C-alpha positions as CSV (number, residue, x, y, z in Angstrom):
1,M,-55.1,-102.7,63.8
2,K,-53.4,-101.9,60.4
3,K,-55.6,-98.8,60.0
4,F,-54.1,-97.3,63.2
5,I,-50.4,-97.6,62.2
6,P,-50.4,-94.5,59.9
7,I,-52.1,-92.4,62.7
8,L,-49.6,-93.7,65.3
9,I,-46.6,-92.8,63.2
10,S,-47.9,-89.3,62.6
11,I,-48.6,-88.7,66.3
12,L,-45.2,-89.9,67.2
13,I,-43.4,-87.7,64.7
14,L,-45.3,-84.7,66.2
15,L,-43.9,-85.6,69.6
16,S,-40.3,-85.9,68.4
17,G,-37.6,-83.8,70.3
18,C,-33.9,-83.2,70.3
19,G,-33.6,-82.9,66.6
20,Q,-31.7,-80.5,64.3
21,R,-32.0,-77.1,65.4
22,N,-33.1,-74.5,62.9
23,N,-31.8,-71.4,64.8
24,L,-28.8,-71.9,66.9
25,V,-28.7,-69.9,70.2
26,E,-25.8,-67.5,70.8
27,S,-22.5,-69.1,71.8
28,S,-19.8,-67.2,73.7
29,D,-16.7,-66.5,71.4
30,S,-14.4,-67.5,74.4
31,A,-16.3,-70.6,75.0
32,S,-16.2,-71.6,71.4
33,S,-12.5,-71.2,71.1
34,S,-11.8,-73.0,74.4
35,S,-14.2,-76.0,73.6
36,S,-13.1,-76.4,70.0
37,E,-10.5,-79.1,70.8
38,T,-13.1,-80.9,73.0
39,T,-15.7,-80.8,70.2
40,S,-13.3,-81.8,67.4
41,T,-12.1,-85.0,69.2
42,E,-15.4,-86.1,70.9
43,S,-17.8,-85.5,68.1
44,Q,-16.0,-87.9,65.9
45,Q,-16.1,-90.7,68.4
46,T,-18.8,-93.3,67.9
47,T,-18.1,-95.7,70.8
48,S,-16.0,-93.8,73.3
49,T,-16.0,-90.4,75.0
50,S,-12.7,-88.9,76.0
51,I,-12.7,-87.2,79.5
52,I,-11.2,-84.0,78.4
53,S,-11.2,-82.1,81.9
54,I,-12.2,-83.2,85.3
55,E,-12.7,-80.2,87.7
56,T,-13.5,-80.2,91.3
57,K,-13.9,-76.4,91.4
58,P,-15.6,-74.1,89.0
59,Q,-14.0,-71.6,86.8
60,K,-14.3,-68.0,88.3
61,E,-14.4,-65.9,85.3
62,V,-18.2,-65.9,84.7
63,G,-19.4,-66.4,88.4
64,I,-19.8,-70.2,88.4
65,K,-18.7,-72.3,85.3
66,W,-18.0,-75.9,85.5
67,K,-15.7,-77.4,83.0
68,V,-17.9,-80.3,81.8
69,P,-16.7,-82.2,78.6
70,L,-18.8,-81.2,75.7
71,V,-20.2,-84.3,73.9
72,M,-22.3,-84.1,70.7
73,Q,-25.3,-86.2,70.1
74,N,-25.2,-86.2,66.2
75,P,-24.7,-88.1,64.2
76,E,-25.2,-91.3,66.1
77,L,-28.0,-90.1,68.4
78,P,-30.2,-87.6,66.4
79,T,-32.9,-87.6,69.1
80,G,-30.6,-88.4,72.0
81,C,-30.1,-85.2,73.7
82,E,-31.0,-86.6,77.1
83,I,-28.6,-89.6,77.1
84,T,-25.9,-87.5,75.7
85,S,-26.3,-84.8,78.4
86,V,-26.2,-87.6,80.9
87,A,-22.9,-88.8,79.4
88,M,-21.5,-85.4,79.9
89,V,-22.2,-85.4,83.6
90,V,-21.0,-89.0,84.0
91,N,-17.7,-88.1,82.3
92,F,-17.3,-85.0,84.4
93,Y,-17.3,-87.1,87.5
94,G,-14.6,-89.3,86.1
95,Y,-16.5,-92.3,84.9
96,D,-15.4,-93.5,81.5
97,Y,-18.7,-94.3,79.7
98,D,-19.6,-93.3,76.1
99,K,-23.0,-92.2,74.9
100,I,-23.5,-95.4,72.8
101,T,-22.9,-97.8,75.6
102,M,-25.1,-95.6,77.8
103,T,-27.9,-95.9,75.3
104,D,-27.7,-99.5,74.8
105,K,-27.0,-100.9,78.3
106,Y,-28.3,-98.2,80.9
107,L,-31.0,-96.1,79.2
108,D,-34.4,-97.7,79.7
109,K,-36.4,-97.6,76.3
110,S,-39.9,-98.6,75.2
111,N,-41.7,-98.6,71.9
112,N,-44.9,-100.0,73.6
113,F,-47.5,-97.8,71.9
114,Y,-50.9,-99.4,71.2
115,H,-54.5,-98.6,70.6
116,K,-57.4,-99.7,72.6
117,D,-61.1,-98.7,72.3
118,G,-59.9,-95.7,70.3
119,Q,-57.4,-94.4,72.6
120,L,-53.7,-94.4,72.3
121,F,-51.5,-95.8,75.1
122,G,-47.9,-95.6,75.6
123,P,-44.9,-95.7,78.2
124,N,-44.2,-93.1,80.8
125,P,-41.4,-90.8,79.8
126,Q,-40.4,-90.5,83.5
127,K,-39.4,-94.3,83.4
128,F,-38.5,-94.9,79.7
129,F,-37.1,-93.1,76.6
130,L,-40.0,-93.3,74.2
131,G,-38.5,-95.2,71.2
132,N,-34.9,-95.1,70.5
133,P,-32.6,-92.1,70.4
134,R,-30.9,-93.5,67.2
135,S,-34.1,-92.9,65.3
136,T,-34.7,-90.0,62.8
137,S,-38.4,-90.8,62.3
138,G,-41.2,-90.8,64.6
139,Y,-40.0,-93.3,67.1
140,G,-37.0,-91.3,68.6
141,L,-38.9,-89.1,71.0
142,Q,-38.0,-87.9,74.5
143,C,-37.5,-89.0,78.1
144,F,-37.9,-86.9,81.4
145,S,-36.1,-86.3,84.7
146,G,-37.0,-89.6,86.2
147,T,-35.3,-91.6,83.4
148,W,-32.2,-89.4,83.6
149,L,-32.0,-90.0,87.3
150,N,-32.3,-93.8,86.9
151,T,-29.6,-93.9,84.3
152,L,-27.2,-92.0,86.4
153,N,-27.8,-94.1,89.5
154,K,-27.4,-97.3,87.5
155,I,-23.9,-96.3,86.8
156,F,-23.1,-95.0,90.2
157,E,-24.3,-98.1,91.8
158,E,-22.4,-100.4,89.4
159,N,-19.2,-98.5,90.4
160,K,-20.2,-98.6,94.1
161,S,-19.9,-94.8,94.1
162,E,-20.9,-92.5,96.8
163,H,-22.4,-90.3,94.2
164,Y,-26.0,-90.4,93.7
165,A,-28.5,-88.4,91.4
166,E,-31.4,-86.4,92.9
167,D,-34.4,-85.1,91.1
168,I,-34.7,-81.4,92.0
169,S,-37.5,-80.6,89.4
170,G,-40.0,-77.9,89.9
171,R,-37.7,-75.1,91.1
172,S,-37.0,-72.0,89.2
173,L,-33.5,-71.5,87.5
174,K,-32.9,-68.6,89.9
175,D,-33.4,-71.0,92.8
176,L,-31.1,-73.6,91.2
177,E,-28.2,-71.1,91.2
178,G,-27.4,-72.0,94.8
179,E,-27.4,-75.7,93.7
180,L,-25.1,-74.8,90.9
181,Q,-22.3,-73.8,93.1
182,S,-21.8,-77.4,94.0
183,A,-22.3,-79.2,90.8
184,P,-23.5,-78.7,87.2
185,I,-27.3,-79.7,86.6
186,L,-29.2,-81.5,83.9
187,I,-32.2,-79.3,83.0
188,S,-35.0,-79.5,80.4
189,A,-35.3,-76.8,77.7
190,S,-36.3,-76.6,74.1
191,I,-34.3,-77.0,70.8
192,D,-34.6,-73.5,69.9
193,M,-34.6,-72.1,73.5
194,N,-38.2,-70.7,72.9
195,P,-41.1,-71.8,74.8
196,A,-42.1,-75.5,74.0
197,S,-45.5,-76.7,73.2
198,P,-47.1,-79.1,75.6
199,R,-49.5,-81.8,74.3
200,V,-51.4,-84.7,75.6
201,L,-51.7,-87.4,72.8
202,F,-51.6,-90.6,74.6
203,K,-52.3,-92.1,78.1
204,D,-49.9,-94.0,80.4
205,S,-50.4,-97.7,79.6
206,E,-50.0,-98.5,83.4
207,T,-51.9,-95.8,85.2
208,K,-54.3,-94.9,82.2
209,E,-53.5,-91.2,83.0
210,D,-52.8,-88.5,80.5
211,V,-49.1,-88.1,79.5
212,T,-47.9,-84.7,78.7
213,T,-45.0,-84.4,76.1
214,Y,-43.5,-81.6,74.3
215,R,-42.7,-80.5,70.9
216,N,-39.0,-79.4,70.4
217,F,-38.2,-81.0,73.9
218,H,-34.4,-80.7,74.7
219,C,-32.1,-81.6,77.5
220,V,-28.8,-79.6,78.3
221,V,-26.3,-79.3,81.1
222,L,-26.4,-76.1,82.9
223,V,-22.8,-75.3,83.9
224,G,-22.7,-71.6,84.9
225,Y,-24.3,-68.3,85.4
226,D,-23.4,-64.6,85.9
227,E,-25.5,-61.5,86.5
228,D,-27.1,-61.6,83.0
229,Y,-26.6,-65.0,81.5
230,Y,-26.7,-68.8,82.0
231,Y,-24.1,-71.0,80.4
232,V,-25.1,-74.5,79.2
233,N,-23.4,-77.4,77.5
234,D,-25.7,-78.3,74.7
235,P,-25.6,-81.7,73.0
236,L,-26.4,-80.3,69.6
237,G,-22.7,-79.1,69.7
238,T,-22.2,-75.7,71.4
239,F,-21.3,-74.2,74.7
240,S,-24.0,-71.6,74.8
241,K,-24.5,-68.2,76.7
242,L,-28.2,-67.5,77.0
243,E,-30.1,-64.5,78.5
244,K,-31.5,-65.6,81.7
245,A,-35.2,-64.8,80.9
246,R,-34.9,-66.7,77.7
247,L,-33.6,-70.0,79.2
248,E,-36.1,-69.6,82.1
249,R,-39.0,-69.5,79.7
250,A,-37.7,-72.7,77.9
251,Y,-37.1,-74.5,81.1
252,T,-40.5,-73.6,82.6
253,S,-42.3,-74.6,79.4
254,T,-40.9,-78.1,79.6
255,G,-42.0,-78.7,83.2
256,Q,-38.9,-77.3,85.1
257,Q,-37.1,-80.7,85.1
258,A,-33.7,-80.8,86.8
259,V,-31.3,-83.5,88.1
260,I,-28.2,-82.9,90.1
261,V,-25.4,-85.4,91.3
262,R,-24.8,-85.3,95.0
């Protein structure tokens, strides 16, 4: 068993997502100035997330743009883009939960990787975060839309809320523009907003089927669009304006994963 440990660590490092971005995407100047107060207050909070603005109607100046509080994943959650994005959505709907509490109490996590007969097995990222989002090494990896949905619904159920999360994965961003008129949307992307690289390096420990993960996997909150651009809250610390074709490629390359709150 010991001889497999270095191999396992190397594989997990390759799977890692949501880390430090090398090339930041373009951020709109107006968005940067309008969100600077939110960023400066929230980014320094370790155990609490202030609800800066709760809006029931979108802003009109760029078509549709929801005022979702920007929460930064760093420094506490270097691979926690998914739970940080979920925290933004939870705060948007008026529930006072911070990213750390959500990571510890509501996010299902698993480190259950093992070798058997020369094959690596591990947890399903649709059910678990693979590792821990606090990790800066190979064990802080990624989780997918099913895990985002389960985390949101735990919080809504705890609060006896009429809200519920729905997985709307598999649809193009163009198609999601209609959904965006009613609510912001959690979507998959890549750290540098270029197409991510899919890979199959282990099998699901329950079903024994191949599990596809992605290098540079990322999760953001889609908050708006206009004729040429999409607007996202990025947990790496920016409110970003992205050319539609660019975000569509990043989103498609990571499986077109999307979750909305009804």
